[in-house]
N, C-alpha and C positions, 0 to 999 in steps of 0.2 A: 885343286881348280884352276884351269890356268886361266891369264884372261885373253890368252888368242883363238882359244875351243869354242865350238858352237855353243850353245846349247845343247841343243843333239848328237853332233861326240863327246861333249865331256857325260853322260846318262849311260851314251853305246859305251866310251870310258870302264865307267865306275861300275858297269853290268858286266863286264868280261870282265874285272878282274877278279868280280867275284863267282864268273864264269857261269852264273843264272844266264838261262834262253826267255824271250820274249815271249815264249809259252806261259814261262813258270813266276813270269813277272807281270801280264797279266792274272793269273791265277790270281794274286799275293794282294795287282791296285784294283783286278777286277777291271780293266780299263783296254778293248780289244783290239788285240794284237795289232791291228792298223792304223787306231790310231798310236798304239808305239813305236809301231815298226815306224806310221808319220813324223811322230816328235824324232828318234834317230835321224833324220830326215832332214829338219828341219824345211819339213813341210805344215806349217802353223796353217795356214789356210783354207789344205787343207779336214779342216777337220770341226766341228760341228759351228763353235762360239767362241772367244775374248775369256767367258768365264767358265769355259769346260776344260780349255784347255790350259783355266789356269791349277784347274781342281786336279786334272791328270798330269801335273807336272810336278806337286807337292805330295802324290801316288808315290809318282815314277820315281824320284828322288828320295821322297822316305820309307823306296823294295826298296835304293842304291849304297843308303844308309846317306847320305849327301844330304844338306837342312836345309829343309822343304822352303823355307827362305830368300834364302838363297840363291837360287833357282829359279823360284817368280821376280826377285827384283830385276837379277839378271836379262830372264822376258821383259819383263818390263817396261826397261834399257834400247834393249835393241827395237821393242816392238814401235820405241815413241816417233819414227817419219808418220804423218799421215800425210799422205796423196789428195789432195781437193783438186775437185774436177770446175776447172771454171765452168757457169752455163755461159751459150752462145747465145750473142746480143745476136743474130741474126730471124731467129723468130721468136719474135717476143710471146709467149705465152695469154695466150686474149681472152677474159674473164667474160662469159653472155652469159644472159639468160633468157631469151629466146625462146629457146624451147621450152622451159617454165610458166611461157607467157605462150604461146598457143595453148597448148595444152589447158592453159584457165581459160582461157578463150573458148576451147569448142566443148572444156565440161560448163557452161556461163549458156554457151547456144542450147549443147542436148536438152537442159532445167529445161531454158523458158525456150525450147520448140511441148516439151513434155507438161507446162502450163498451161503455153495458146491452145493444146489439147484436149484438155481437161476445161480447160473459158469454152472452150467453141463445143463440147458437146453437154454443157449443159444450161448452154441459152442453150441451142437446138434442139435438145430433147426435146421428142412431141408430148405435145399434151394432154387425157385421156381419156388416150387409147389404150394407155397402156393394165389399168384401169380394169376390176371381172366388170363382164354388163349388166349382175346382182350392185354393185356399187356405184355402177356410175347411171341406173336411170333414178328418176323420178318417183317417190316415193307414191302414192296414189291414196287419199283420202281416208278410204279404207282400212291399208297396213297403222298410215298414223293415228288410227282411234283403236286400234290396238294394240299397238307396239306400245 
């Protein structure tokens, strides 16, 4: 292991020393050939995620006879640079609850309209016209004596 080689070059060199094809390494490690090609090309951003990359590197290193811990440590050291993109102060984020307030007012108006309609239907309901004629007539004296 030389310190000037990248991880991809290192793994590719060890694989070629052992005369292994990428398909053979893929069969042993169960890592897709496209992912192994990305590793050998040092295109780690094309791979699914950091956890997967570390697992792929461990498997690849074990398959070609390198210490997995050393390969992962070299990968970690090479990825320590973090790119931070500053947020532009020109367009501040404005958080408002105006939309929620409007929705609540609309619901309150609908409920008040329903209650008002119900109250008006009770107040303006005609009395005595909805009873059957038998019940709305006054009983005669004979019916009172019999009944």
